[in-house]
C-alpha positions, 0 to 999 in steps of 0.5 A: 226680843231684841238685845241693843249692843252698843258700837263698842261692842260691836268689834269685840263680837266679831273678834271674837268670831273670827279668832274664838276658839273651836269656831273656825272652819277648816279651811278660809274661804272668801264669802259673798253674800247678797244684800236685799231689801224693799225699797226704803227699808234701810238698805244703804244705811246697812250696806255703811254698817257692813263696811265698818265690819270689815266686808267689801261692799259692791251696789249695783245702783252706784254702779249704774250712777258711774257709767252714767258719768262723764267718761261712763262705759254707757254714755256712748252706747245709750247715745245711739239708743236716744241722743236727747238723754245725753248732755254734757258727756253725761246720761240725764236718767230723766230723759232717758226715762221719759224715752223709755216710757214714751216710746212707741214700745216701752218693753221694747225700748227698755229691753234695748236700755238693758241690753246695754246696762246689764252687760257693764253692770255685771262686768264690773261687779264680776270686777269688783269681786275679782280685785279684793281679798276681803274674806266677806263681799257683799253685793247690794243687788236690786231685785235680788229675791225676784231675780232668783224667782224669776229663775225658778230658785223658790228658796236659799241663796242660790248662787251666793253663799248667803242672803242678809234681808233688810227689812223694817215695818210698813209704817216706818217704810212708807213714811221713810220713802215719802220724805224722799223727793221726788217721791208720791204716793202713787209712785211709791204703790207703784213700786211696792206692787213690783216688789216682793212682799217680806213673806215672799223674801224670808225663805231666801234669807239667812239673816234677817235685820230688822231697822225699825224695831218697835218701840226704839227711837231713831238712834236706838234703831240703828244700834240694834241694826249695827248689833244685829249686822255683827252678828251675822257677820260674826256667824259668817266670820266662822263659817269663813275660817279664820283671820287669813285674807284671800288674796285673788288673781287680779293682774291691774295691767290687764284691760279685762280681769283675769278670770278667777280659777274655777274652784273660787270664781263666784257665780253672779247674777245678772242684773234684772233692772237697770236700777231701782233707786229713788231718782225716777231712773226707770219706772216701771222696772221689768224682770222678762 
């Protein structure tokens, strides 16, 4: 049974976990958590809630958007691959998708695009982790679990400290997706066929947040999701070891981020797709 907390109760729950007697671990450490879930399950909404609870959050899709904007690191390399996909200094995502899908060998062409974009995404993600002193870092990584499975990891959080899985009923998922611009039933069915099922995802997740509990309206569902997120953060706060902030070595003037000490260097999973958002970027998305 889901207990719904009011929004005022959430900071109290988190503060209790951080300062509560007997809950803190012996030594504070930064925790890196992966956020994942199926399309339309509410990852973006939950990421906002986690930010409000004090987590530093990175979003791979947002990174790709930045890389494709004027001045972005992916613009010129992709212009070399596909000149007509760049207009006014910006990568046109639909044009890039069309270039891949209509090429003589789409798989080879996609790998060429991935060879440009993936290293830049991983670099930006690593730079983000290095630059924050937040005790909780949340990485929203498309196809995180599919990537772990491709690497032979069958359960558990792999290279991360924990994984938070966002889910909802299939009916709600489809309703949310089909209400979005440019989404069709055929496109949604294709995307879902490329993603793991809930039963396949559960062995990887330490925390599961249902963004649409049965019997609750939209507002109540959001409150319930906040409560579930706060409970997860409370558990992680106790594991973190205390209210102290973690200061990682950062040198802003360096053109490349200074490497972290081996004891705190995160082992981040390379991207397994260019992006997996809803704006006609790249379909299909490959794991190989």
